[in-house]
N, C-alpha and C positions, 0 to 999 in steps of 0.2 A: 694709563693702564700699565701695569707692571707684569712683564713676562716671567713665567716660572722658570727657575734654573734648568729643569729637565727639558723644557721646550727649546731653550737657547742652545743647549748641547746637541739636541736632535737636528735643529736647523743647521748648525755648523757642520755636523757629520754629512748631512745630505749635500751641502754646498761643496764640501771637499770631494765627495764621490762624483758629483757632476763634473768637477774640474778634471778628475782623473780619467773619467770616461771620454772626455773631450780631447785628451792628450793623444799624440800618435802612439801606435803600438810599440812595445819595447823592441829595440834593435839588438837585444842580446843574442837571440837565436839566429841560426843561419838563414840567409835570404832564400826565398823560394823562387825557382825559375822553371821555365818550360822549354821543351825541345821536341821536335818531331823527327823521329828516326825513319827516314824514307827507306823502303825496301830496295835493295840493290836490283839492278836489271836482271841478274842471274837467277832471281826467284820467280820470274815470269815465264810462262810456257813459250817455247820458241816455235814459230811457224815452220813447218817442214818445207824444204826447197830441194831442187834437184830431181833426178829421175825417180819415178815410183817403182815399186816392186811389181813385176808382171805376175798375173795369176798363174799359180803352179810353176812359176819360174820359166814359162815358155813365152816366146816373143810374138804370140798370136792369140787373140781371144775374141769372144763374141760379145754382143751388146748386153747380155745379161750378167756379165762379170766385169768388175771394176778393178783396175790396178790399185795397189795399196801403198800409200805414202808411209815412209819410215816413221815409227813412233818417235816423237820428240818430247822431251821433258825438261824442266828447268834444272839447273845445277843443284838447287836446293828449293824444295817447295816453300812457299811463303809461310805456311802454317808451321813448318819445322824451324824456319828462320826466326819467327816470332817466339816460339817456345824456347829456343836457345837464348834469345835476348832476355826473356823473362826469367829463365833459370839462373843466368849469370847475375842479373840484378838481385834476385832473392838471396844468392849466396854471398855476394860481395858488397852490396850497397843497401844499407838500411834507410828507411824513410822515403823510398821512391814509390810513386804511384804510376802504374802503367795502364794505358788504355789502347785497345786496338783501334786503329784509325785508317780504315780502308787499306791503302797500300803501304802501311807502316805502323809505327807505335808512337803514341804520344806519351812523353815522360814528364812527370811533375815531381819536384822535390828540391832538396838543397842544391845550390848551384854546383858545388864541388862534385857531388854524387852524380848529377846530371851530366856534367862534363866528362866524368870517368866512363859513364855508359856510352856517351857519344864516341869516345875513343875506341871502346870495345867494338861498337857497330862498324866503325871504319876498318878495324882489323878484320872483321868478318867479311866485309865487302872485298878487301884485298885478297882474302883466302879464296873467295868465289872466283875472282879474276884469275888467280893462280891455277885454278882447276881447269881452265881452258887448255885444250890441246890443239895446236896449230898443225894442219895437214897440208902437205904438198905432194901432188901426184903427177908423175911424168909417164906418158904413154907414147912409146915409139913403135910405129908400124912400118916395117920393112925399111925402105930408104927414104921415106917421107920425113918431113920436119917433125920433131917431137911436139906433143901437145902437153902443156903444163896447166894444171888447175889447182887452186888452193881453197881452203876452207877451214873451219874450226868446229869443234864440238866439245861439250862439257864432258869431263871424265865420267864414263859409264853411259854416254849418250851415243847418238848415231849421226852419220853424215852420208849424203848421196852426191856423187859427182858423175859427170859423163858428157858425152855428145850423142844425143839420141834424136832420131827422126821417127815420127809417128805417122802412119798412113792409114786412112780409112778406105775400105773397099766393101763392095756388096758381097758378103760371104754366104748369105742364105736369104730365105723369104719366110715371112710369118703370115699365116692364113687368118683372115677375118671373114666371118660368115654370119648371115642373117637368115630370116625365114626363107627367102627366095632369091638370095644373091650371095656371092662370095667374091673376095678379092685377095690378092697376095701383096703384102707390104714388104718392101726390101729391108733387110737387116744389114746395118753397117757394122762391120767388124773392124778390128784394129790390129795392125802389125807394127813391130818396132825393130828398127835397125840401128847400127852404131854400137858404141860401147858405154857401159855404165859400171859404176863401182859403188857398192854400199858398204859402209864401215861401222864397226863398233870399236871404241878405244877406251881404256881405263888405266889409271895409274896403279902401279903395284904398291903394296903396303909400305915398303921401305924403298928409299932411293927415288930416282927419277925415271925408272924403267916403266915401260908401257906394255900392256897386253893389247894386241890388235887382232881383230878377226873381221873377215869380210867376204863379199861375194862379187866376183868380176864376171860380167857378161859381154860377149862379143857376138853380134849378129850381122849378117850380110845377106841381102837378097840376091839370089843367084838366078832368078827367073820367075815366071808366072804363067799359069795357064788359065783357061776359062772352061767351065763346064756348062753345057747347054742341055737341059732336061728335055728339050724338044716337045714342049707342051705349051699351049696358048695361055695357060694359067700362070706360068712362072717365067722369069727372065733368066739371064745369064748369071752365073756365080764365078767370082774370081778366086783363084787358088795360088797365092804367092808361095814361092819356094825360098826358104831361109836357111842358110848355114848357121848353126847355133852352137855356141860354146859357153859353158858356165863353169866357173871354178870357185869352190869354197876353200878358204885358206885361213891361216892364223899365224901369229908369231909373237914371241916375247922380245921386245926391242930394248937394248941397252942404249944409253944416251949416245947420240951421234951415229947410230946404226940405222939402216933402212931395210925395208922389206922388198924382196924381189920375186916376181913371178913372170913366167913367160909361156907362150904357147905358139906352136907352129901349126897353122891351119891352111890347107890347100896350097902349101908351099910358101906361105907368107908368115914371117915371124913378127909376133907382137911381144913387146917387153914392157912391163909395168914396174915402176919404182915408186914406193910409198915412203915418204919421210914424215916424221913427227917431231914436234918441238914442244917441250914443257919447261916450266920453271923447276928449280931444284926441289929440295925438301919443302914440304908444306909448312907454312907458318903456324904458330900456336896462338890464336887470338885469346887474349886474357889468360894465357897459360893452359888453355885446353889443348889436349893432344887430339889430332885429327887422323883417323885411319880410314883408308879407302877399302870398300868391300865388294865393289862391282865385279871384280874379276873372280869372285868365288863361283859365280854362276852367270856368265855373260849372257845378255839378252841378244839372241841372233834370230831376228824375225824372218830371215830368208831360209832358215832350216825348216823343212816341212816336218814339224814334230809337235806333239800335244803337251809335252812336259817342259816348256820353255820357262815356266815360272821359277823363281829362285826359292829353294827350300830353306835358305839361310839369309833372310833379309836382316838389315841392321837391327830392327826391333827385336828379332829373335835372339840375336847375339847379346843385346843389352839385357834381355830377360835371363839368359844363361849366366851372364856375368853377375847379375844381381845376387845369385846364390853362391858365388865363388869365394866370398870372404875377402875380396881384394880391397874393400873400402871404397866408399863413394858410389855414385850411381851414374851409369853411362847413359847418354842421350843418343839420338840418331837424327840425321838430316839428309834426306835423299838416300844415297848409297854410302854416306859417311857415318862412321861410329865416332862419337865424341866422348872423350874422357876428361873429367873435371880436373882443375888445377890441383897439384899436390897428391894425386892418386897414382903414384908411380907403380905400386903393386898391381893396381887394377889395369893400368896400361900394359904392363908386362904380360898379365894374364890374357888381355885382349889380343895382343900380338900372337901369343901362343895358340889361342883358339882359332884365329884366322888362318894361321899356318897349318893347324891340324885339319881344318876343313877344306883347304885348297887341294884340288885334284890335278893341278897342272904340273907337267913335267918339263922335259927338255925340248928345245926346238928340233924339228926334223924337216927334211926336204924330200918330197916324193917325186920321183921321175916316172912318168907314165908315157908309154908308146902305144898308140892306137892305130895300127896300120901305118900309113905314111905320116900321120899327125902325131904331135907330142906335146907334153906339158911338163913344167917344173913347178911344183906347188909347195910353198912353205906351210908347215903345220906345227902344232904344239901337242905333245902327249896329253891326252885328256880332253881335247876338243875335236869335234868332227871336221873332216876335210873331205872334199869330193870333187868329181869331175863329170860333166855331161857334154858329149860331143856328138853331133849328128845333124840331121836335116829335119826341118819342120814344115809341114804344109797342111792342107785340109782336103777332105774327100766327102763327096755326097754319097752316103751309104744307105739311105732309107727314107721312108715316108711315114707320116702320121696323118690319117684322114680326118677331116672335119665334115660333119653332115648335119643338115637341117631338113625341114619338110620338103622343100623343092629345090635344094641346092646342095652341092658338096664340093670340096676342094682338098687336094693333097698338100700337106706341108712338108717340105724337105727336111731331112735330118742330116746335119753336117757335123763331122767330127774332126778334131785336130789330131794330126798324126806326128809322132816322133819316131824316127828310125836312126839308130846309132847305138852308142855305148854310154852307160851310166856306171859310175864307180864312186863308192862312198865308204868311209871307215874312220878309224882312229889309229894314229901311229904310236899307240901305247906300248910300253915294254911289258913283258919280255917278247911279245909278238904283236905286230901290227895286223889287225884283222880288217879286211876290205871285202865288202860284198859287191858283186858286179852283175849287170844285166845288159843284154844286147837284144835289140829288135831290128829285124831286117824285112824289107818289102821284096818279095820274090815275084809277085804278079799283080798287076793292076789292070783291070779290063772294064769295059763299058757294057752294061746291060741295056738293050734297046727298049724304047717305050712299048713296042709291040709285044714284048715278052712280059709286060707288067700290067696287063689289063688297063692300058691307057692312062696309067698314073704318070708316066714320064720316065725318062731314063735315069739310071743311077750307076754307081760304081761298085765293083766287087773286088775285094782285096784279099790277097794271100800273103800272110806274114809268118815269119819264123822268129822264135824267141828262145833264148837260153840264158841261164843265170848260174851263179855259184859263189864261192867264197875263196879268197886268197889269203894266206898267212905269210907274213914276212917275219922270219925268225933270225936270230943272230947267225946261225949256221946256214941260213937260206935267205940271203938278203935280196934276191931277185927271183921273181916267179912270173910265169906267163900262161896264157890260155891260147892254144893254137887256133889258127883261122879255120873257117869252114866255108861252104859255098856262098853263104849270104852274110857272113860275119867276119870282121877283121880280127887280126891277132891282138891280144892284150898283153903287154909286158910292163910290170911295175917294179920299182926298186927304191929303197930308202937310202938316202945319201948322207944323212946326218945333218948337222947345222950348216946352212948355206947363207947365213947373214953376211952383209957387207958393211 
């Protein structure tokens, strides 16, 4: 049988195609490789440690109120870190394929491009480590040995240090009642003594300077009493007496400088030194400029205010810059504003914008004299500073009755008392304005059960209160409020910069 020529040609072509398909793929293109970019430790939330914030800033609270741990956040949220990696890859490396992979990013593409992105991720990791601020605190109490504690926080974050003792005590009783029976359940309250320090710190936009703000508390139990309502339904209630001092402060620290605050309470001097250490100028991963914005509106959770949220988060700044004509598009990560490589005009505009939005001025030191006690408090123009000094205890001041068909019981109403001086304000120019308030206890007496229709005994308080405003002007650097029968004299003075 003779094959037709066209069949011979077809068979030959099919044979050649089969051989070509069986050969290895061409090696002319770049080899494909894979890499898993693990997220740095700084993108994970940090568990809060150290003393918590006491409710309402007072060292005594009931069982229905919990102390508040300082809010902690990562240096850079993992979503922002991943977006930065993806944006850099899209701008600089073609042919890469990125997939989110749990705690990181899986990269696929040409070996050279994958290696380049790995190098960029390492630079970002180094930047996150450079954003750490190391803190050293020294507390010197009178002639005792100084106490030194250390810690760290990310720029824009928080840190809590201290030596705190917490004590539980029966502060009141809670009534439980059914149809024909009633019982009182003891309420365990909490008091706190010792010292605690809560800090916020953030890098300034340029240089290695730091904005630091914080709250220092000093509490010492000076005694305790018990109150007996003299009724078979209720037991004794303990009333600790605590000497309480709280100082809100702030400062702009140049490299090598420290923040100093001190207070004299009941004849005993306490001196606190806060030192901070950071690396120099921030690096530029892959040529990206990194600008810190946390000090535009520092988060101070110990300030009793409802407007603590920042009106200028980095995302808002990026949106403003998008219409400025500076070229390129800014990103954000945590409190950082990120300017892409080669966008010098955009970086310049970003620095000008941050400078225009900043409300911080110069360092100031406030000297306050409250009767025989005194404080020296560092502050920054544009940030709140304050002082509260007095005594805290509790008092049994009322009853709430619980009734059922064949039973009734009276539930005691206990309140926390603060008597002393509170001072808060802002050392801004041209005048520092400080509001003050004083509460004094002039009479505390017992009302016997026989006078209260068999409810049990309670306490009657007579208090005096006064308040006002003090202005510290260039021509009037020292002002005072005279003492009264139940209130100490207040004298305050701005001393200028007292950094060491």
